[in-house]
C-alpha positions as a Markdown table, in Angstrom:
| # | Residue | x | y | z |
|---|---|---|---|---|
| 1 | Met | 21.0 | -52.7 | -5.9 |
| 2 | Ser | 19.0 | -52.5 | -9.1 |
| 3 | Leu | 16.6 | -49.6 | -9.9 |
| 4 | Phe | 13.8 | -52.2 | -9.9 |
| 5 | Ile | 14.6 | -53.2 | -6.3 |
| 6 | Trp | 14.8 | -49.6 | -5.2 |
| 7 | Ser | 11.4 | -48.9 | -6.8 |
| 8 | Gln | 10.0 | -51.8 | -4.8 |
| 9 | Val | 11.6 | -50.5 | -1.5 |
| 10 | Leu | 9.9 | -47.1 | -2.1 |
| 11 | Ile | 6.5 | -48.9 | -2.5 |
| 12 | Val | 7.0 | -50.7 | 0.8 |
| 13 | Ile | 7.5 | -47.3 | 2.6 |
| 14 | Ala | 4.5 | -45.9 | 0.8 |
| 15 | Ile | 2.4 | -48.8 | 2.0 |
| 16 | Val | 2.9 | -47.6 | 5.6 |
| 17 | Phe | 1.4 | -44.2 | 4.8 |
| 18 | Asp | -1.4 | -45.8 | 2.8 |
| 19 | Ile | -2.4 | -48.1 | 5.6 |
| 20 | Ala | -2.3 | -45.2 | 8.1 |
| 21 | Ser | -4.3 | -42.9 | 5.8 |
| 22 | Phe | -7.7 | -44.7 | 6.0 |
| 23 | Gln | -7.4 | -45.4 | 9.7 |
| 24 | Phe | -8.0 | -41.8 | 10.4 |
| 25 | Lys | -11.5 | -40.3 | 10.5 |
| 26 | Gln | -10.6 | -36.7 | 9.6 |
| 27 | Arg | -10.2 | -36.3 | 5.8 |
| 28 | Gln | -7.3 | -33.8 | 6.3 |
| 29 | Lys | -5.2 | -36.5 | 8.0 |
| 30 | Ile | -6.2 | -39.0 | 5.3 |
| 31 | Val | -5.1 | -36.8 | 2.5 |
| 32 | Ala | -1.9 | -35.7 | 4.3 |
| 33 | Cys | -0.8 | -39.3 | 4.5 |
| 34 | Leu | -1.7 | -39.8 | 0.8 |
| 35 | Ser | 0.4 | -36.8 | -0.1 |
| 36 | Val | 3.5 | -38.4 | 1.4 |
| 37 | Ser | 2.7 | -41.7 | -0.2 |
| 38 | Gly | 2.2 | -40.0 | -3.6 |
| 39 | Leu | 5.8 | -38.7 | -3.5 |
| 40 | Leu | 7.2 | -42.1 | -2.8 |
| 41 | Ile | 5.0 | -43.7 | -5.5 |
| 42 | Ser | 6.0 | -41.1 | -8.0 |
| 43 | Ala | 9.7 | -41.8 | -7.4 |
| 44 | His | 8.9 | -45.5 | -7.8 |
| 45 | Phe | 7.4 | -44.9 | -11.2 |
| 46 | Ile | 10.3 | -42.7 | -12.2 |
| 47 | Leu | 12.7 | -45.6 | -11.5 |
| 48 | Leu | 10.4 | -47.9 | -13.6 |
| 49 | Glu | 10.3 | -45.3 | -16.4 |
| 50 | Gln | 6.5 | -45.1 | -16.3 |
| 51 | Trp | 6.3 | -41.4 | -17.1 |
| 52 | Thr | 2.6 | -40.9 | -17.1 |
| 53 | Ala | 2.2 | -42.7 | -13.8 |
| 54 | Ala | 5.2 | -40.8 | -12.3 |
| 55 | Gly | 3.8 | -37.4 | -13.4 |
| 56 | Leu | 0.2 | -38.2 | -12.3 |
| 57 | Met | 1.5 | -39.4 | -8.8 |
| 58 | Met | 3.6 | -36.3 | -8.4 |
| 59 | Leu | 0.5 | -34.2 | -9.3 |
| 60 | Ala | -1.5 | -36.4 | -6.9 |
| 61 | Ser | 0.9 | -35.6 | -4.1 |
| 62 | Ile | 0.4 | -31.8 | -4.7 |
| 63 | Arg | -3.3 | -32.3 | -5.1 |
| 64 | Tyr | -3.7 | -34.2 | -1.8 |
| 65 | Phe | -1.6 | -31.5 | 0.0 |
| 66 | Ser | -3.8 | -28.8 | -1.5 |
| 67 | Ser | -7.0 | -30.6 | -0.6 |
| 68 | Ile | -6.0 | -30.4 | 3.1 |
| 69 | Phe | -6.9 | -26.7 | 2.9 |
| 70 | Ser | -9.6 | -26.6 | 0.3 |
| 71 | Thr | -12.4 | -28.8 | -1.2 |
| 72 | Ser | -13.0 | -26.2 | -3.9 |
| 73 | Lys | -14.5 | -27.7 | -7.1 |
| 74 | Arg | -12.6 | -25.0 | -9.1 |
| 75 | Leu | -9.3 | -26.4 | -7.6 |
| 76 | Met | -10.5 | -29.9 | -8.4 |
| 77 | Ser | -11.2 | -28.9 | -12.0 |
| 78 | Met | -7.7 | -27.4 | -12.2 |
| 79 | Phe | -6.1 | -30.7 | -11.1 |
| 80 | Leu | -8.2 | -32.7 | -13.5 |
| 81 | Phe | -7.1 | -30.4 | -16.3 |
| 82 | Tyr | -3.4 | -30.8 | -15.2 |
| 83 | Ala | -3.8 | -34.6 | -15.1 |
| 84 | Leu | -5.1 | -34.5 | -18.7 |
| 85 | Met | -2.2 | -32.4 | -19.7 |
| 86 | Val | 0.3 | -34.8 | -18.0 |
| 87 | Thr | -1.4 | -37.8 | -19.7 |
| 88 | Ala | -1.3 | -36.1 | -23.1 |
| 89 | Ala | 2.3 | -35.1 | -22.8 |
| 90 | Thr | 3.5 | -38.6 | -21.7 |
| 91 | Phe | 0.9 | -40.8 | -23.4 |
| 92 | Ser | 2.1 | -44.3 | -24.1 |
| 93 | Gly | -1.1 | -46.3 | -24.6 |
| 94 | Leu | -3.3 | -48.4 | -22.2 |
| 95 | Leu | -1.2 | -47.8 | -19.1 |
| 96 | Ser | -1.5 | -44.1 | -19.6 |
| 97 | Leu | -5.3 | -44.4 | -19.9 |
| 98 | Leu | -5.6 | -46.6 | -16.8 |
| 99 | Ser | -3.5 | -44.2 | -14.7 |
| 100 | Phe | -5.5 | -41.2 | -15.9 |
| 101 | Ser | -8.8 | -43.0 | -15.2 |
| 102 | Gly | -7.7 | -43.9 | -11.7 |
| 103 | Thr | -6.5 | -40.3 | -11.2 |
| 104 | Val | -9.9 | -38.9 | -12.2 |
| 105 | Phe | -11.6 | -40.9 | -9.5 |
| 106 | Gln | -9.0 | -40.1 | -6.9 |
| 107 | Thr | -8.9 | -36.4 | -7.7 |
| 108 | Thr | -12.7 | -36.2 | -7.3 |
| 109 | Ala | -12.3 | -38.1 | -4.0 |
| 110 | Ala | -9.6 | -35.8 | -2.7 |
| 111 | Phe | -12.0 | -32.8 | -3.0 |
| 112 | Cys | -15.0 | -34.4 | -1.4 |
| 113 | Gln | -16.0 | -32.8 | 1.9 |
| 114 | Ser | -17.2 | -36.1 | 3.2 |
| 115 | Asp | -14.6 | -38.7 | 4.2 |
| 116 | Gln | -17.3 | -41.3 | 3.5 |
| 117 | Arg | -17.6 | -40.3 | -0.2 |
| 118 | Leu | -13.8 | -39.9 | -0.4 |
| 119 | Arg | -13.4 | -43.5 | 0.7 |
| 120 | Gln | -16.0 | -44.8 | -1.8 |
| 121 | Leu | -14.4 | -43.0 | -4.8 |
| 122 | Met | -10.9 | -44.0 | -3.7 |
| 123 | Ile | -11.9 | -47.7 | -4.0 |
| 124 | Val | -12.8 | -47.2 | -7.6 |
| 125 | Gly | -9.7 | -45.2 | -8.4 |
| 126 | Thr | -7.4 | -47.6 | -6.6 |
| 127 | Ser | -8.9 | -50.6 | -8.5 |
| 128 | Leu | -7.9 | -48.9 | -11.7 |
| 129 | Trp | -4.4 | -48.3 | -10.4 |
| 130 | Leu | -4.3 | -51.9 | -9.3 |
| 131 | Leu | -4.8 | -53.0 | -12.8 |
| 132 | His | -2.2 | -50.4 | -14.1 |
| 133 | Asn | 0.4 | -51.7 | -11.6 |
| 134 | Tyr | -0.2 | -55.3 | -12.6 |
| 135 | Leu | 0.2 | -54.5 | -16.3 |
| 136 | Ala | 3.3 | -52.3 | -15.5 |
| 137 | Gly | 4.9 | -55.3 | -13.8 |
| 138 | Ser | 5.4 | -54.0 | -10.3 |
| 139 | Pro | 4.4 | -56.8 | -7.9 |
| 140 | Thr | 5.0 | -54.6 | -4.8 |
| 141 | Ala | 2.8 | -51.9 | -6.2 |
| 142 | Val | 0.0 | -54.4 | -6.8 |
| 143 | Leu | 0.4 | -55.5 | -3.2 |
| 144 | Met | 0.2 | -51.9 | -2.1 |
| 145 | Glu | -3.0 | -51.3 | -4.0 |
| 146 | Leu | -4.6 | -54.5 | -2.5 |
| 147 | Ile | -3.5 | -53.4 | 1.0 |
| 148 | Phe | -4.8 | -49.8 | 0.3 |
| 149 | Ile | -8.2 | -51.2 | -0.7 |
| 150 | Ala | -8.3 | -53.4 | 2.3 |
| 151 | Ser | -7.3 | -50.6 | 4.6 |
| 152 | Asn | -9.9 | -48.3 | 3.1 |
| 153 | Ile | -12.6 | -50.9 | 3.5 |
| 154 | Leu | -11.6 | -51.6 | 7.1 |
| 155 | Gly | -11.6 | -47.9 | 7.9 |
| 156 | Tyr | -14.9 | -47.5 | 6.2 |
| 157 | Tyr | -16.4 | -50.4 | 8.2 |
| 158 | Arg | -14.9 | -49.0 | 11.5 |
| 159 | Tyr | -16.7 | -45.7 | 10.9 |
| 160 | Tyr | -19.7 | -46.5 | 8.9 |
| 161 | Gly | -20.4 | -50.2 | 9.5 |
| 162 | Leu | -22.3 | -52.1 | 6.8 |
| 163 | Arg | -23.5 | -48.9 | 5.0 |
| 164 | Leu | -21.0 | -49.5 | 2.3 |
| 165 | Val | -23.2 | -52.3 | 0.9 |
| 166 | Lys | -26.3 | -50.1 | 1.2 |
| 167 | Ile | -24.7 | -47.1 | -0.5 |
| 168 | Thr | -23.3 | -49.2 | -3.3 |
| 169 | Val | -26.6 | -50.8 | -4.1 |
| 170 | Thr | -28.7 | -47.6 | -3.9 |
| 171 | Glu | -26.3 | -45.2 | -5.8 |
């Protein structure tokens, strides 16, 4: 089996964790699922030789795991700094900028105390990763991000109803 096919298989498994993540109410369970998913996605990007994305997703997995225990802004700042360093060390143009931008939103989300704010910021970050994955040529990763956004919105609606529209308009 080719490395590309293996990369797509890893994304299919990551999709299961992504779907599960936003069906939980507790932010600790959400980020625990995201930590596992991040490892799988990092391996996916390694197989595709997308080094910035691979490094940022490995860092994301560690970040999500850390955020189970702490929502410290100092820790968040440390992960943002490390993300910048990974991006600078592996920079390869637009794809690196897109993955870094998505990571900034998702890092901020991971350290939110509120699962509601976490969900909102994750939609923005995931949209940037969606564009990245499209441009990187990974159809299953595009599908994963679309499912992730849909799962996030479904979970948001289950717990907060139509307030998503109100928050988006007023903030």
